[in-house]
Biopython code that builds the backbone (N, CA, C, O; Angstrom):
import numpy as np
from Bio.PDB.StructureBuilder import StructureBuilder

atoms = [
    (1, "MET", "N", (166.664, 103.024, 157.472)),
    (1, "MET", "CA", (165.385, 103.702, 157.381)),
    (1, "MET", "C", (164.602, 103.501, 158.679)),
    (1, "MET", "O", (164.093, 104.459, 159.261)),
    (2, "ILE", "N", (164.509, 102.242, 159.127)),
    (2, "ILE", "CA", (163.759, 101.957, 160.345)),
    (2, "ILE", "C", (164.428, 102.627, 161.538)),
    (2, "ILE", "O", (163.754, 103.179, 162.408)),
    (3, "ARG", "N", (165.760, 102.573, 161.574)),
    (3, "ARG", "CA", (166.481, 103.233, 162.655)),
    (3, "ARG", "C", (166.224, 104.728, 162.668)),
    (3, "ARG", "O", (165.977, 105.322, 163.718)),
    (4, "ALA", "N", (166.286, 105.328, 161.488)),
    (4, "ALA", "CA", (166.059, 106.768, 161.385)),
    (4, "ALA", "C", (164.638, 107.119, 161.795)),
    (4, "ALA", "O", (164.417, 108.140, 162.446)),
    (5, "ALA", "N", (163.677, 106.291, 161.425)),
    (5, "ALA", "CA", (162.282, 106.541, 161.787)),
    (5, "ALA", "C", (162.114, 106.434, 163.298)),
    (5, "ALA", "O", (161.423, 107.248, 163.910)),
    (6, "GLY", "N", (162.746, 105.431, 163.895)),
    (6, "GLY", "CA", (162.667, 105.267, 165.349)),
    (6, "GLY", "C", (163.321, 106.430, 166.070)),
    (6, "GLY", "O", (162.795, 106.918, 167.070)),
    (7, "LEU", "N", (164.466, 106.879, 165.569)),
    (7, "LEU", "CA", (165.157, 108.015, 166.163)),
    (7, "LEU", "C", (164.321, 109.283, 166.034)),
    (7, "LEU", "O", (164.234, 110.065, 166.980)),
    (8, "ALA", "N", (163.710, 109.492, 164.881)),
    (8, "ALA", "CA", (162.874, 110.676, 164.667)),
    (8, "ALA", "C", (161.676, 110.658, 165.611)),
    (8, "ALA", "O", (161.287, 111.693, 166.151)),
    (9, "LEU", "N", (161.100, 109.483, 165.803)),
    (9, "LEU", "CA", (159.969, 109.360, 166.735)),
    (9, "LEU", "C", (160.419, 109.650, 168.157)),
    (9, "LEU", "O", (159.745, 110.367, 168.897)),
    (10, "ALA", "N", (161.563, 109.087, 168.534)),
    (10, "ALA", "CA", (162.076, 109.275, 169.894)),
    (10, "ALA", "C", (162.381, 110.745, 170.168)),
    (10, "ALA", "O", (162.172, 111.219, 171.285)),
    (11, "LEU", "N", (162.857, 111.448, 169.193)),
    (11, "LEU", "CA", (163.178, 112.863, 169.364)),
    (11, "LEU", "C", (161.962, 113.755, 169.186)),
    (11, "LEU", "O", (162.048, 114.969, 169.371)),
    (12, "GLY", "N", (160.842, 113.167, 168.832)),
    (12, "GLY", "CA", (159.623, 113.945, 168.653)),
    (12, "GLY", "C", (159.589, 114.712, 167.350)),
    (12, "GLY", "O", (158.824, 115.667, 167.213)),
    (13, "LEU", "N", (160.413, 114.306, 166.378)),
    (13, "LEU", "CA", (160.467, 115.008, 165.106)),
    (13, "LEU", "C", (159.432, 114.505, 164.107)),
    (13, "LEU", "O", (159.148, 115.172, 163.112)),
    (14, "ALA", "N", (158.870, 113.334, 164.371)),
    (14, "ALA", "CA", (157.882, 112.769, 163.449)),
    (14, "ALA", "C", (156.778, 112.107, 164.252)),
    (14, "ALA", "O", (156.982, 111.682, 165.389)),
    (15, "THR", "N", (155.634, 112.029, 163.656)),
    (15, "THR", "CA", (154.511, 111.357, 164.298)),
    (15, "THR", "C", (154.288, 110.015, 163.621)),
    (15, "THR", "O", (154.698, 109.833, 162.475)),
    (16, "PRO", "N", (153.653, 109.076, 164.300)),
    (16, "PRO", "CA", (153.398, 107.782, 163.664)),
    (16, "PRO", "C", (152.602, 107.925, 162.363)),
    (16, "PRO", "O", (152.859, 107.196, 161.405)),
    (17, "GLY", "N", (151.652, 108.842, 162.318)),
    (17, "GLY", "CA", (150.872, 109.056, 161.099)),
    (17, "GLY", "C", (151.741, 109.536, 159.948)),
    (17, "GLY", "O", (151.545, 109.121, 158.806)),
    (18, "ALA", "N", (152.691, 110.397, 160.236)),
    (18, "ALA", "CA", (153.589, 110.902, 159.204)),
    (18, "ALA", "C", (154.458, 109.777, 158.658)),
    (18, "ALA", "O", (154.726, 109.710, 157.458)),
    (19, "LEU", "N", (154.898, 108.888, 159.560)),
    (19, "LEU", "CA", (155.706, 107.762, 159.115)),
    (19, "LEU", "C", (154.885, 106.797, 158.265)),
    (19, "LEU", "O", (155.397, 106.256, 157.285)),
    (20, "ALA", "N", (153.638, 106.575, 158.618)),
    (20, "ALA", "CA", (152.776, 105.703, 157.826)),
    (20, "ALA", "C", (152.548, 106.311, 156.451)),
    (20, "ALA", "O", (152.584, 105.601, 155.446)),
    (21, "ALA", "N", (152.314, 107.609, 156.396)),
    (21, "ALA", "CA", (152.118, 108.289, 155.115)),
    (21, "ALA", "C", (153.391, 108.228, 154.283)),
    (21, "ALA", "O", (153.338, 108.049, 153.066)),
    (22, "GLN", "N", (154.532, 108.376, 154.941)),
    (22, "GLN", "CA", (155.797, 108.323, 154.233)),
    (22, "GLN", "C", (156.011, 106.936, 153.636)),
    (22, "GLN", "O", (156.420, 106.831, 152.479)),
    (23, "SER", "N", (155.750, 105.882, 154.381)),
    (23, "SER", "CA", (155.965, 104.545, 153.851)),
    (23, "SER", "C", (154.986, 104.259, 152.718)),
    (23, "SER", "O", (155.342, 103.558, 151.771)),
    (24, "LEU", "N", (153.765, 104.780, 152.789)),
    (24, "LEU", "CA", (152.809, 104.625, 151.697)),
    (24, "LEU", "C", (153.336, 105.325, 150.455)),
    (24, "LEU", "O", (153.283, 104.773, 149.356)),
    (25, "ALA", "N", (153.841, 106.529, 150.623)),
    (25, "ALA", "CA", (154.394, 107.271, 149.488)),
    (25, "ALA", "C", (155.588, 106.529, 148.893)),
    (25, "ALA", "O", (155.740, 106.469, 147.673)),
    (26, "GLU", "N", (156.424, 105.972, 149.744)),
    (26, "GLU", "CA", (157.566, 105.216, 149.248)),
    (26, "GLU", "C", (157.115, 103.984, 148.476)),
    (26, "GLU", "O", (157.696, 103.651, 147.443)),
    (27, "ARG", "N", (156.075, 103.298, 148.975)),
    (27, "ARG", "CA", (155.577, 102.111, 148.281)),
    (27, "ARG", "C", (155.010, 102.489, 146.918)),
    (27, "ARG", "O", (155.176, 101.742, 145.954)),
    (28, "LEU", "N", (154.348, 103.628, 146.825)),
    (28, "LEU", "CA", (153.782, 104.059, 145.553)),
    (28, "LEU", "C", (154.847, 104.568, 144.591)),
    (28, "LEU", "O", (154.597, 104.668, 143.390)),
    (29, "ASN", "N", (156.014, 104.886, 145.095)),
    (29, "ASN", "CA", (157.087, 105.407, 144.254)),
    (29, "ASN", "C", (158.326, 104.524, 144.384)),
    (29, "ASN", "O", (159.437, 105.025, 144.553)),
    (30, "ASP", "N", (158.129, 103.201, 144.305)),
    (30, "ASP", "CA", (159.263, 102.315, 144.478)),
    (30, "ASP", "C", (159.922, 101.922, 143.155)),
    (30, "ASP", "O", (160.886, 101.158, 143.155)),
    (31, "TYR", "N", (159.424, 102.426, 142.044)),
    (31, "TYR", "CA", (160.047, 102.152, 140.753)),
    (31, "TYR", "C", (161.212, 103.123, 140.569)),
    (31, "TYR", "O", (161.018, 104.333, 140.683)),
    (32, "PRO", "N", (162.411, 102.625, 140.290)),
    (32, "PRO", "CA", (163.542, 103.529, 140.049)),
    (32, "PRO", "C", (163.293, 104.405, 138.819)),
    (32, "PRO", "O", (162.606, 103.996, 137.883)),
    (33, "THR", "N", (163.842, 105.575, 138.833)),
    (33, "THR", "CA", (163.678, 106.524, 137.725)),
    (33, "THR", "C", (164.127, 105.899, 136.413)),
    (33, "THR", "O", (163.482, 106.100, 135.384)),
    (34, "GLU", "N", (165.211, 105.150, 136.430)),
    (34, "GLU", "CA", (165.726, 104.512, 135.217)),
    (34, "GLU", "C", (164.694, 103.558, 134.612)),
    (34, "GLU", "O", (164.548, 103.496, 133.391)),
    (35, "VAL", "N", (163.990, 102.826, 135.449)),
    (35, "VAL", "CA", (162.969, 101.887, 134.975)),
    (35, "VAL", "C", (161.792, 102.647, 134.376)),
    (35, "VAL", "O", (161.275, 102.278, 133.322)),
    (36, "ARG", "N", (161.374, 103.714, 135.060)),
    (36, "ARG", "CA", (160.281, 104.536, 134.525)),
    (36, "ARG", "C", (160.678, 105.138, 133.171)),
    (36, "ARG", "O", (159.890, 105.122, 132.225)),
    (37, "ALA", "N", (161.892, 105.662, 133.085)),
    (37, "ALA", "CA", (162.353, 106.268, 131.831)),
    (37, "ALA", "C", (162.428, 105.222, 130.718)),
    (37, "ALA", "O", (162.034, 105.499, 129.585)),
    (38, "ASP", "N", (162.925, 104.037, 131.027)),
    (38, "ASP", "CA", (163.024, 102.968, 130.043)),
    (38, "ASP", "C", (161.639, 102.604, 129.503)),
    (38, "ASP", "O", (161.466, 102.397, 128.302)),
    (39, "TYR", "N", (160.664, 102.531, 130.400)),
    (39, "TYR", "CA", (159.292, 102.233, 129.981)),
    (39, "TYR", "C", (158.765, 103.339, 129.062)),
    (39, "TYR", "O", (158.164, 103.057, 128.026)),
    (40, "VAL", "N", (158.991, 104.582, 129.444)),
    (40, "VAL", "CA", (158.494, 105.718, 128.645)),
    (40, "VAL", "C", (159.154, 105.716, 127.264)),
    (40, "VAL", "O", (158.476, 105.948, 126.263)),
    (41, "PHE", "N", (160.467, 105.457, 127.193)),
    (41, "PHE", "CA", (161.139, 105.417, 125.894)),
    (41, "PHE", "C", (160.547, 104.332, 125.007)),
    (41, "PHE", "O", (160.288, 104.573, 123.828)),
    (42, "GLY", "N", (160.329, 103.135, 125.559)),
    (42, "GLY", "CA", (159.737, 102.052, 124.797)),
    (42, "GLY", "C", (158.319, 102.358, 124.362)),
    (42, "GLY", "O", (157.928, 102.073, 123.230)),
    (43, "CYS", "N", (157.564, 102.932, 125.255)),
    (43, "CYS", "CA", (156.185, 103.308, 124.962)),
    (43, "CYS", "C", (156.145, 104.356, 123.852)),
    (43, "CYS", "O", (155.322, 104.271, 122.940)),
    (44, "MET", "N", (157.025, 105.332, 123.932)),
    (44, "MET", "CA", (157.050, 106.378, 122.907)),
    (44, "MET", "C", (157.513, 105.830, 121.560)),
    (44, "MET", "O", (157.072, 106.306, 120.514)),
    (45, "ALA", "N", (158.389, 104.845, 121.577)),
    (45, "ALA", "CA", (158.811, 104.229, 120.320)),
    (45, "ALA", "C", (157.623, 103.555, 119.638)),
    (45, "ALA", "O", (157.556, 103.494, 118.410)),
    (46, "SER", "N", (156.691, 103.052, 120.441)),
    (46, "SER", "CA", (155.505, 102.382, 119.889)),
    (46, "SER", "C", (154.378, 103.347, 119.557)),
    (46, "SER", "O", (153.551, 103.055, 118.693)),
    (47, "ASN", "N", (154.333, 104.496, 120.232)),
    (47, "ASN", "CA", (153.182, 105.400, 120.117)),
    (47, "ASN", "C", (153.501, 106.757, 119.517)),
    (47, "ASN", "O", (152.623, 107.616, 119.439)),
    (48, "GLY", "N", (154.731, 106.964, 119.094)),
    (48, "GLY", "CA", (155.090, 108.236, 118.472)),
    (48, "GLY", "C", (155.950, 109.090, 119.389)),
    (48, "GLY", "O", (155.879, 108.989, 120.614)),
    (49, "GLN", "N", (156.741, 109.907, 118.783)),
    (49, "GLN", "CA", (157.706, 110.744, 119.495)),
    (49, "GLN", "C", (157.167, 112.169, 119.664)),
    (49, "GLN", "O", (157.800, 113.135, 119.239)),
    (50, "SER", "N", (156.019, 112.283, 120.276)),
    (50, "SER", "CA", (155.417, 113.604, 120.444)),
    (50, "SER", "C", (155.281, 113.943, 121.931)),
    (50, "SER", "O", (155.419, 113.080, 122.799)),
    (51, "ARG", "N", (155.013, 115.190, 122.191)),
    (51, "ARG", "CA", (154.785, 115.643, 123.575)),
    (51, "ARG", "C", (153.571, 114.926, 124.174)),
    (51, "ARG", "O", (153.589, 114.536, 125.341)),
    (52, "GLU", "N", (152.524, 114.757, 123.373)),
    (52, "GLU", "CA", (151.313, 114.061, 123.820)),
    (52, "GLU", "C", (151.619, 112.603, 124.163)),
    (52, "GLU", "O", (151.116, 112.072, 125.153)),
    (53, "SER", "N", (152.439, 111.968, 123.345)),
    (53, "SER", "CA", (152.841, 110.581, 123.605)),
    (53, "SER", "C", (153.660, 110.493, 124.896)),
    (53, "SER", "O", (153.486, 109.561, 125.681)),
    (54, "LEU", "N", (154.542, 111.454, 125.111)),
    (54, "LEU", "CA", (155.322, 111.507, 126.349)),
    (54, "LEU", "C", (154.401, 111.582, 127.556)),
    (54, "LEU", "O", (154.598, 110.861, 128.534)),
    (55, "ARG", "N", (153.401, 112.447, 127.494)),
    (55, "ARG", "CA", (152.465, 112.599, 128.611)),
    (55, "ARG", "C", (151.706, 111.304, 128.873)),
    (55, "ARG", "O", (151.571, 110.879, 130.020)),
    (56, "LYS", "N", (151.213, 110.683, 127.814)),
    (56, "LYS", "CA", (150.442, 109.447, 127.966)),
    (56, "LYS", "C", (151.311, 108.302, 128.475)),
    (56, "LYS", "O", (150.877, 107.525, 129.326)),
    (57, "CYS", "N", (152.515, 108.195, 127.969)),
    (57, "CYS", "CA", (153.411, 107.116, 128.392)),
    (57, "CYS", "C", (153.864, 107.298, 129.838)),
    (57, "CYS", "O", (153.964, 106.320, 130.578)),
    (58, "ALA", "N", (154.138, 108.528, 130.248)),
    (58, "ALA", "CA", (154.496, 108.795, 131.644)),
    (58, "ALA", "C", (153.323, 108.472, 132.555)),
    (58, "ALA", "O", (153.510, 107.900, 133.630)),
    (59, "CYS", "N", (152.124, 108.830, 132.140)),
    (59, "CYS", "CA", (150.914, 108.496, 132.886)),
    (59, "CYS", "C", (150.790, 106.983, 133.023)),
    (59, "CYS", "O", (150.445, 106.473, 134.089)),
    (60, "SER", "N", (151.072, 106.276, 131.943)),
    (60, "SER", "CA", (150.930, 104.825, 131.919)),
    (60, "SER", "C", (151.836, 104.146, 132.947)),
    (60, "SER", "O", (151.374, 103.285, 133.697)),
    (61, "ILE", "N", (153.105, 104.515, 132.992)),
    (61, "ILE", "CA", (154.004, 103.866, 133.962)),
    (61, "ILE", "C", (153.634, 104.267, 135.386)),
    (61, "ILE", "O", (153.811, 103.473, 136.310)),
    (62, "ASP", "N", (153.130, 105.470, 135.580)),
    (62, "ASP", "CA", (152.673, 105.881, 136.909)),
    (62, "ASP", "C", (151.483, 105.031, 137.354)),
    (62, "ASP", "O", (151.405, 104.631, 138.515)),
    (63, "GLU", "N", (150.561, 104.756, 136.439)),
    (63, "GLU", "CA", (149.403, 103.911, 136.754)),
    (63, "GLU", "C", (149.843, 102.483, 137.064)),
    (63, "GLU", "O", (149.367, 101.871, 138.020)),
    (64, "ILE", "N", (150.749, 101.962, 136.253)),
    (64, "ILE", "CA", (151.251, 100.607, 136.487)),
    (64, "ILE", "C", (151.919, 100.533, 137.845)),
    (64, "ILE", "O", (151.715, 99.572, 138.588)),
    (65, "ALA", "N", (152.714, 101.538, 138.178)),
    (65, "ALA", "CA", (153.408, 101.560, 139.469)),
    (65, "ALA", "C", (152.431, 101.629, 140.634)),
    (65, "ALA", "O", (152.708, 101.086, 141.704)),
    (66, "ALA", "N", (151.296, 102.287, 140.442)),
    (66, "ALA", "CA", (150.291, 102.375, 141.502)),
    (66, "ALA", "C", (149.557, 101.047, 141.685)),
    (66, "ALA", "O", (149.046, 100.764, 142.768)),
    (67, "ILE", "N", (149.505, 100.237, 140.637)),
    (67, "ILE", "CA", (148.782, 98.975, 140.689)),
    (67, "ILE", "C", (149.683, 97.813, 141.086)),
    (67, "ILE", "O", (149.291, 96.967, 141.890)),
    (68, "LEU", "N", (150.880, 97.770, 140.527)),
    (68, "LEU", "CA", (151.764, 96.614, 140.641)),
    (68, "LEU", "C", (153.031, 96.996, 141.394)),
    (68, "LEU", "O", (153.746, 97.903, 140.969)),
    (69, "PRO", "N", (153.325, 96.319, 142.509)),
    (69, "PRO", "CA", (154.575, 96.606, 143.218)),
    (69, "PRO", "C", (155.780, 96.367, 142.300)),
    (69, "PRO", "O", (155.720, 95.540, 141.389)),
    (70, "TYR", "N", (156.850, 97.083, 142.543)),
    (70, "TYR", "CA", (158.025, 97.006, 141.684)),
    (70, "TYR", "C", (158.573, 95.588, 141.569)),
    (70, "TYR", "O", (158.967, 95.173, 140.479)),
    (71, "ASP", "N", (158.606, 94.840, 142.662)),
    (71, "ASP", "CA", (159.158, 93.491, 142.591)),
    (71, "ASP", "C", (158.332, 92.598, 141.654)),
    (71, "ASP", "O", (158.894, 91.745, 140.968)),
    (72, "LYS", "N", (157.019, 92.783, 141.617)),
    (72, "LYS", "CA", (156.159, 92.032, 140.693)),
    (72, "LYS", "C", (156.415, 92.467, 139.250)),
    (72, "LYS", "O", (156.395, 91.643, 138.336)),
    (73, "TYR", "N", (156.656, 93.755, 139.051)),
    (73, "TYR", "CA", (156.975, 94.277, 137.726)),
    (73, "TYR", "C", (158.272, 93.643, 137.214)),
    (73, "TYR", "O", (158.350, 93.222, 136.060)),
    (74, "VAL", "N", (159.282, 93.578, 138.077)),
    (74, "VAL", "CA", (160.567, 92.989, 137.702)),
    (74, "VAL", "C", (160.386, 91.509, 137.355)),
    (74, "VAL", "O", (160.946, 91.029, 136.369)),
    (75, "GLU", "N", (159.609, 90.790, 138.158)),
    (75, "GLU", "CA", (159.354, 89.372, 137.866)),
    (75, "GLU", "C", (158.734, 89.204, 136.485)),
    (75, "GLU", "O", (159.182, 88.371, 135.698)),
    (76, "ALA", "N", (157.716, 89.985, 136.193)),
    (76, "ALA", "CA", (157.014, 89.870, 134.911)),
    (76, "ALA", "C", (157.935, 90.247, 133.748)),
    (76, "ALA", "O", (157.953, 89.556, 132.729)),
    (77, "GLU", "N", (158.684, 91.313, 133.885)),
    (77, "GLU", "CA", (159.613, 91.716, 132.832)),
    (77, "GLU", "C", (160.686, 90.653, 132.616)),
    (77, "GLU", "O", (161.105, 90.417, 131.482)),
    (78, "THR", "N", (161.130, 90.014, 133.687)),
    (78, "THR", "CA", (162.124, 88.948, 133.575)),
    (78, "THR", "C", (161.549, 87.760, 132.814)),
    (78, "THR", "O", (162.199, 87.220, 131.919)),
    (79, "VAL", "N", (160.341, 87.355, 133.166)),
    (79, "VAL", "CA", (159.690, 86.238, 132.466)),
    (79, "VAL", "C", (159.531, 86.575, 130.987)),
    (79, "VAL", "O", (159.832, 85.745, 130.129)),
    (80, "LEU", "N", (159.064, 87.775, 130.682)),
    (80, "LEU", "CA", (158.885, 88.165, 129.283)),
    (80, "LEU", "C", (160.216, 88.144, 128.530)),
    (80, "LEU", "O", (160.276, 87.723, 127.375)),
    (81, "SER", "N", (161.269, 88.597, 129.186)),
    (81, "SER", "CA", (162.592, 88.591, 128.575)),
    (81, "SER", "C", (163.071, 87.162, 128.330)),
    (81, "SER", "O", (163.625, 86.863, 127.273)),
    (82, "LEU", "N", (162.859, 86.288, 129.297)),
    (82, "LEU", "CA", (163.290, 84.899, 129.153)),
    (82, "LEU", "C", (162.467, 84.164, 128.104)),
    (82, "LEU", "O", (162.960, 83.226, 127.478)),
    (83, "ARG", "N", (161.232, 84.574, 127.906)),
    (83, "ARG", "CA", (160.403, 83.959, 126.864)),
    (83, "ARG", "C", (160.941, 84.258, 125.471)),
    (83, "ARG", "O", (160.712, 83.494, 124.534)),
    (84, "LEU", "N", (161.649, 85.359, 125.338)),
    (84, "LEU", "CA", (162.242, 85.706, 124.047)),
    (84, "LEU", "C", (163.493, 84.888, 123.753)),
    (84, "LEU", "O", (163.916, 84.774, 122.602)),
    (85, "THR", "N", (164.081, 84.322, 124.802)),
    (85, "THR", "CA", (165.281, 83.518, 124.663)),
    (85, "THR", "C", (164.874, 82.106, 124.258)),
    (85, "THR", "O", (163.999, 81.499, 124.876)),
    (86, "GLY", "N", (165.504, 81.605, 123.238)),
    (86, "GLY", "CA", (165.172, 80.264, 122.770)),
    (86, "GLY", "C", (165.876, 79.190, 123.591)),
    (86, "GLY", "O", (166.684, 79.483, 124.473)),
    (87, "GLY", "N", (165.561, 77.988, 123.289)),
    (87, "GLY", "CA", (166.262, 76.870, 123.903)),
    (87, "GLY", "C", (165.402, 76.075, 124.850)),
    (87, "GLY", "O", (164.374, 76.531, 125.350)),
    (88, "GLU", "N", (165.866, 74.875, 125.072)),
    (88, "GLU", "CA", (165.165, 73.916, 125.921)),
    (88, "GLU", "C", (165.065, 74.382, 127.367)),
    (88, "GLU", "O", (164.044, 74.172, 128.022)),
    (89, "ARG", "N", (166.107, 75.003, 127.856)),
    (89, "ARG", "CA", (166.145, 75.418, 129.252)),
    (89, "ARG", "C", (165.133, 76.528, 129.559)),
    (89, "ARG", "O", (164.728, 76.696, 130.709)),
    (90, "MET", "N", (164.733, 77.273, 128.553)),
    (90, "MET", "CA", (163.815, 78.388, 128.759)),
    (90, "MET", "C", (162.360, 77.993, 128.535)),
    (90, "MET", "O", (161.463, 78.815, 128.719)),
    (91, "ALA", "N", (162.118, 76.757, 128.145)),
    (91, "ALA", "CA", (160.758, 76.298, 127.840)),
    (91, "ALA", "C", (159.823, 76.435, 129.033)),
    (91, "ALA", "O", (158.630, 76.677, 128.851)),
    (92, "ILE", "N", (160.336, 76.288, 130.240)),
    (92, "ILE", "CA", (159.492, 76.400, 131.441)),
    (92, "ILE", "C", (158.843, 77.778, 131.541)),
    (92, "ILE", "O", (157.746, 77.903, 132.086)),
    (93, "PHE", "N", (159.494, 78.797, 131.031)),
    (93, "PHE", "CA", (158.947, 80.150, 131.108)),
    (93, "PHE", "C", (157.842, 80.383, 130.082)),
    (93, "PHE", "O", (157.083, 81.346, 130.188)),
    (94, "ASN", "N", (157.756, 79.510, 129.099)),
    (94, "ASN", "CA", (156.743, 79.651, 128.054)),
    (94, "ASN", "C", (155.434, 78.966, 128.386)),
    (94, "ASN", "O", (154.395, 79.331, 127.837)),
    (95, "SER", "N", (155.456, 77.985, 129.268)),
    (95, "SER", "CA", (154.248, 77.180, 129.435)),
    (95, "SER", "C", (153.908, 76.841, 130.883)),
    (95, "SER", "O", (153.222, 75.850, 131.132)),
    (96, "SER", "N", (154.354, 77.615, 131.809)),
    (96, "SER", "CA", (154.061, 77.319, 133.206)),
    (96, "SER", "C", (152.931, 78.207, 133.717)),
    (96, "SER", "O", (152.861, 79.392, 133.392)),
    (97, "ALA", "N", (152.063, 77.626, 134.508)),
    (97, "ALA", "CA", (150.938, 78.394, 135.069)),
    (97, "ALA", "C", (151.439, 79.520, 135.960)),
    (97, "ALA", "O", (150.844, 80.598, 135.989)),
    (98, "MET", "N", (152.521, 79.286, 136.684)),
    (98, "MET", "CA", (153.069, 80.310, 137.573)),
    (98, "MET", "C", (153.559, 81.519, 136.768)),
    (98, "MET", "O", (153.253, 82.663, 137.104)),
    (99, "THR", "N", (154.320, 81.254, 135.707)),
    (99, "THR", "CA", (154.833, 82.379, 134.925)),
    (99, "THR", "C", (153.717, 83.066, 134.146)),
    (99, "THR", "O", (153.753, 84.279, 133.943)),
    (100, "ASP", "N", (152.729, 82.293, 133.712)),
    (100, "ASP", "CA", (151.577, 82.903, 133.032)),
    (100, "ASP", "C", (150.846, 83.859, 133.974)),
    (100, "ASP", "O", (150.403, 84.927, 133.552)),
    (101, "GLY", "N", (150.720, 83.483, 135.240)),
    (101, "GLY", "CA", (150.066, 84.338, 136.231)),
    (101, "GLY", "C", (150.839, 85.615, 136.488)),
    (101, "GLY", "O", (150.253, 86.688, 136.635)),
    (102, "ILE", "N", (152.152, 85.499, 136.540)),
    (102, "ILE", "CA", (153.012, 86.664, 136.771)),
    (102, "ILE", "C", (152.850, 87.669, 135.626)),
    (102, "ILE", "O", (152.706, 88.869, 135.858)),
    (103, "VAL", "N", (152.874, 87.166, 134.395)),
    (103, "VAL", "CA", (152.736, 88.035, 133.225)),
    (103, "VAL", "C", (151.319, 88.603, 133.143)),
    (103, "VAL", "O", (151.134, 89.754, 132.747)),
    (104, "ALA", "N", (150.323, 87.803, 133.516)),
    (104, "ALA", "CA", (148.932, 88.265, 133.471)),
    (104, "ALA", "C", (148.716, 89.463, 134.386)),
    (104, "ALA", "O", (147.957, 90.371, 134.045)),
    (105, "GLU", "N", (149.383, 89.478, 135.562)),
    (105, "GLU", "CA", (149.269, 90.634, 136.468)),
    (105, "GLU", "C", (149.775, 91.898, 135.798)),
    (105, "GLU", "O", (149.150, 92.954, 135.896)),
    (106, "LEU", "N", (150.910, 91.789, 135.115)),
    (106, "LEU", "CA", (151.458, 92.950, 134.414)),
    (106, "LEU", "C", (150.531, 93.375, 133.278)),
    (106, "LEU", "O", (150.290, 94.567, 133.088)),
    (107, "ARG", "N", (150.022, 92.426, 132.538)),
    (107, "ARG", "CA", (149.120, 92.747, 131.421)),
    (107, "ARG", "C", (147.852, 93.453, 131.913)),
    (107, "ARG", "O", (147.368, 94.383, 131.267)),
    (108, "ARG", "N", (147.317, 93.012, 133.054)),
    (108, "ARG", "CA", (146.134, 93.673, 133.619)),
    (108, "ARG", "C", (146.455, 95.112, 134.008)),
    (108, "ARG", "O", (145.668, 96.021, 133.743)),
    (109, "ALA", "N", (147.611, 95.317, 134.637)),
    (109, "ALA", "CA", (148.018, 96.667, 135.025)),
    (109, "ALA", "C", (148.215, 97.535, 133.788)),
    (109, "ALA", "O", (147.825, 98.703, 133.785)),
    (110, "GLN", "N", (148.815, 96.982, 132.739)),
    (110, "GLN", "CA", (149.014, 97.733, 131.505)),
    (110, "GLN", "C", (147.685, 98.088, 130.853)),
    (110, "GLN", "O", (147.515, 99.194, 130.341)),
    (111, "ALA", "N", (146.749, 97.154, 130.872)),
    (111, "ALA", "CA", (145.431, 97.419, 130.275)),
    (111, "ALA", "C", (144.709, 98.527, 131.029)),
    (111, "ALA", "O", (144.099, 99.404, 130.416)),
    (112, "GLU", "N", (144.776, 98.489, 132.359)),
    (112, "GLU", "CA", (144.135, 99.546, 133.139)),
    (112, "GLU", "C", (144.807, 100.891, 132.889)),
    (112, "GLU", "O", (144.137, 101.916, 132.768)),
    (113, "ALA", "N", (146.125, 100.880, 132.812)),
    (113, "ALA", "CA", (146.865, 102.116, 132.533)),
    (113, "ALA", "C", (146.506, 102.665, 131.151)),
    (113, "ALA", "O", (146.407, 103.878, 130.968)),
    (114, "GLU", "N", (146.316, 101.777, 130.190)),
    (114, "GLU", "CA", (145.947, 102.232, 128.851)),
    (114, "GLU", "C", (144.577, 102.898, 128.848)),
    (114, "GLU", "O", (144.377, 103.917, 128.187)),
    (115, "VAL", "N", (143.640, 102.320, 129.587)),
    (115, "VAL", "CA", (142.304, 102.904, 129.660)),
    (115, "VAL", "C", (142.363, 104.287, 130.308)),
    (115, "VAL", "O", (141.725, 105.227, 129.834)),
    (116, "VAL", "N", (143.127, 104.408, 131.385)),
    (116, "VAL", "CA", (143.212, 105.678, 132.110)),
    (116, "VAL", "C", (143.978, 106.726, 131.310)),
    (116, "VAL", "O", (143.593, 107.895, 131.300)),
    (117, "CYS", "N", (145.043, 106.329, 130.649)),
    (117, "CYS", "CA", (145.963, 107.310, 130.061)),
    (117, "CYS", "C", (145.803, 107.555, 128.569)),
    (117, "CYS", "O", (146.157, 108.628, 128.080)),
    (118, "PHE", "N", (145.281, 106.591, 127.845)),
    (118, "PHE", "CA", (145.247, 106.724, 126.395)),
    (118, "PHE", "C", (143.862, 106.994, 125.825)),
    (118, "PHE", "O", (143.729, 107.256, 124.629)),
    (119, "PHE", "N", (142.827, 106.934, 126.663)),
    (119, "PHE", "CA", (141.475, 107.167, 126.160)),
    (119, "PHE", "C", (140.842, 108.362, 126.820)),
    (119, "PHE", "O", (139.699, 108.704, 126.515)),
]
sb = StructureBuilder()
sb.init_structure("model")
sb.init_model(0)
sb.init_chain("A")
sb.init_seg("    ")
for serial, (resi, resn, name, xyz) in enumerate(atoms, 1):
    if name == "N":
        sb.init_residue(resn, " ", resi, " ")
    sb.init_atom(name, np.array(xyz, "f"), 0.0, 1.0, " ", f" {name:<3s}", serial, name[0])
structure = sb.get_structure()
């Protein structure tokens, strides 16, 4: 990507502003389609299988993606998944300030998305 951007600049095919806008767009759309679809399916299972629910759930994951970088989303989802796993080895994920903070970021993004998309 960086090589291609440098080559495009050298050939005069792109401007620095265009590259900055492109990287911003990429950062805002860094969630893979599969992850977005998985979120929408889960959301619709909780909120009904209607066209309106589809619209609201798609809006919700878009809002979350705009607030929370994908790597932070993956961290939070991993912690939540590990919290469901029982056993002594997983206890650290249930009661650590670090993991609580990671999950809290996701919860804040979800709450904001709910306000924007569901009300």
